[in-house]
N, C-alpha and C positions, 0 to 999 in steps of 0.2 A: 504493500500500500504506500509505503514511503517513496519508492521509486516512481509509482504512478503519480503521486502528488507533485514530485519534483518535475516530472515530464510535463504534466499539465501546466505547471507554472511557466516552464520554458516556452511552450507554445502560446500561452496567454500573453507573455511579454512581447513576442514577435507580432502577435495579432494586434497589439496596440498600434503598430505602424499601419497595418491594413485598415483598421477601423478609422484612423485619422485621415487616410487617403480615400475613403469610400464616399467621396462627394465630388461632383464635377467642379464646383467652385473652389474647393481646396486644391484639386489638381491644377486648376488654372492659377491659383495663388502660387503654387510651387513653381510653375513655369515662369510666371512673371518675376518672382523673387530670384530665380536663377539668373536673371539679367542684372541683378544688383539690389541693394537694400532700398526700401521704400517706406514711407509713412503709411499708416492705416488710411489716411485721407486719400493719398495717391492710389492705394490699392482699391479702395471702394469705388473711386472714379473709373479706374481701369476695368474693373469687373462689372460695373453698372449695378452695384448693390449699395445699400446704405451702410454707414460707418458701423452701426451696431452689429449688423450681420457680419461684416468683414472682421470685426473684432472677435466675434464668436468663433469664426472659422480659424482665425489666427491662434486663438486660445487652444483649440483642439490640436492644431499642428504643434504648438509649443508643448502641450501635454505629452505628445509622442516624441519630443526632442527633435523634431524635424526643422523647427524654426527657432532662432534666437532673436534677441532684441537688445538695443542699447539706447540710452537717452542722449539727445543732443539738444541742449537748451530746453525749450518747451515741447519738443517733438520726441516721439519714440520711433526709432527706425527698426524695421524688421528685415531679417535676411535668413537665408538657409543656414542650417547649422553646419553644413559641410558640403564639399563638392560631390560627395557620394549620394547626397539627397537628389541633386540634379541628375546624376547618372541613373539613380533609381527611377526617376520620372521618365527618362529616355528609354530605359529598358522596358518599363511597364507599357509605354506607348507602342514600342516596337513589337512586343508580344501580342498586344491587342490588335495591331495591324495584321499580324501573321494569322491570327485565329478568328477574328471577327469580320465576317463578310460585309456587314453593314458599315463598319469603319473604313474598310478598303474602298467600298463604293463611294463613300462620302469624300475620301481623299482624292479618288479618281476624278470626281466632279471638280475639285479645286484645281487639278492639273489637267483639265480636259484638252488643253492646247499644248501638246508636247514641245512646240517651238518656244514656249515660255521658259523651259528649263535649260540650264547650261549643260552642254554636252560633254563636259570634262569631269574627271573624278577629282576628289579632294586634293590629292598630292599634285596633280597636274594644274589645278586651279591655283594652288599656292605658288607653284613655280611661275605660272603666267602672271600672277599678280606681282610677284617679286621683280620680274623682268619688265613689267609695265605693258605687256602685250594685252592685258585686260585691266579694266578699272573696276575694282570691287568696292561697292558702296554699302554702308551699313545704314539702313533707313529707320532704325529705332531712334527713340529720343536720345539726345546728346548724353544725358546722365547715364544711360545704359551702356553706350559706347565707351564712356570714360571708365566704367567698372571693368569691362572686358570686351575685347573685339578680336576679329580674325586678323592675322598679320597682314599688313599692307593695305588694309581696308580704310577708306575715307568715311568720315562721319557725314552723312547727308540725310538728316531726319526728313521723313516724308512731308512734314508740315512746312519745311523750308525749301524743298527740292525745286519747285517752280522758280523761286527767286534766285536760285544758285545754279541754274542750268549752264550758265556761261563758264562755270568751272570744269565742265565735263567735255572732253573732246568728242566730236561726232564721228571721227574716223576710227575710233577704237570701240571694241565690245565692252559694254557696261554690264556687270553682273551684280545684282542686288540680293541682299539677304536681310532677314529680320530675326524673329524669335524662334523659328522652327517651322515644321510642316503645317501647324495650325494657325500660323500668323498670316494676316491679310495685308500687312503694311507693304510687303514687297510687290504684291499685285497692284496696289495703288500706284507705286512707283513706276512699275512697268507700263501701266496704262498711260501715264503722263509722258514718260520718256519716249515711247513709241509714237505717241501722237505728235511729238516734237521732232521726229525724224531720227532718233537715236537707235543704234543697234543695241538692244537690251534683252537680257534674260535674267533668270533668278536661280538660286539654289534653295532647296528645302531645308538645309541645315541652318541652325543658329549656333550660338556659342555653346549651348548644352550638348548638342550633337557632336560638334567639333571636339569638345573636351572628352566626351564619352568614347570617341574614336581614338583618343590618345594623341591628337594633333595639337600643335602649340596655339596658345592665345596670348594676346598682349593684355596684361591684367594690372589693375591698380593695386596698391598695397592696401590690404583690408584694415579697417580700423579695429581697435580693441573692443570686444564686447564687454559691457558692464552690467 
């Protein structure tokens, strides 16, 4: 009986993680926090939920030790408790894509036009970005770019892109990325760039996917958690 009690306790502790992640909004919170730390106000706006509900979801994630926080002045900033949490989200999503037909169909609808996707693999894209053969743009908010971004990528937040088109050469291929396969910001960027005559495509990767694949990122020095 003692062995059974210990074994039950072990599974119960691991199940805390699964319970904390068993909410679509909490999964989205993990994806957004993988881009860098944010206030509850910013998170509630990003997820289109009220602050009280965002706080409740964050409390559940903190209870499972998936999220940490620190205070800066009058604000509390939240972030993932480790890179492994971001990797866990990528793995969970990839397993879901492999086994859930409904998810694969939904993703296929997002990439219904294959010409929107860059036709090179990650290593080749890195080499081309380094040589300047392609221009990689990060269309997430500047604050997320500052936290971590792909090597040789330029920060071009989608909200600023139209005003900054003159910074992009029309004679080179532009490759956009945002937060990952579920992010729509790169689609907005492509629509604008192509309408203006640019050769543009996107990748489905974000910084989480890049990191989970063991590829390098340019990262800010993380602040101390208090």
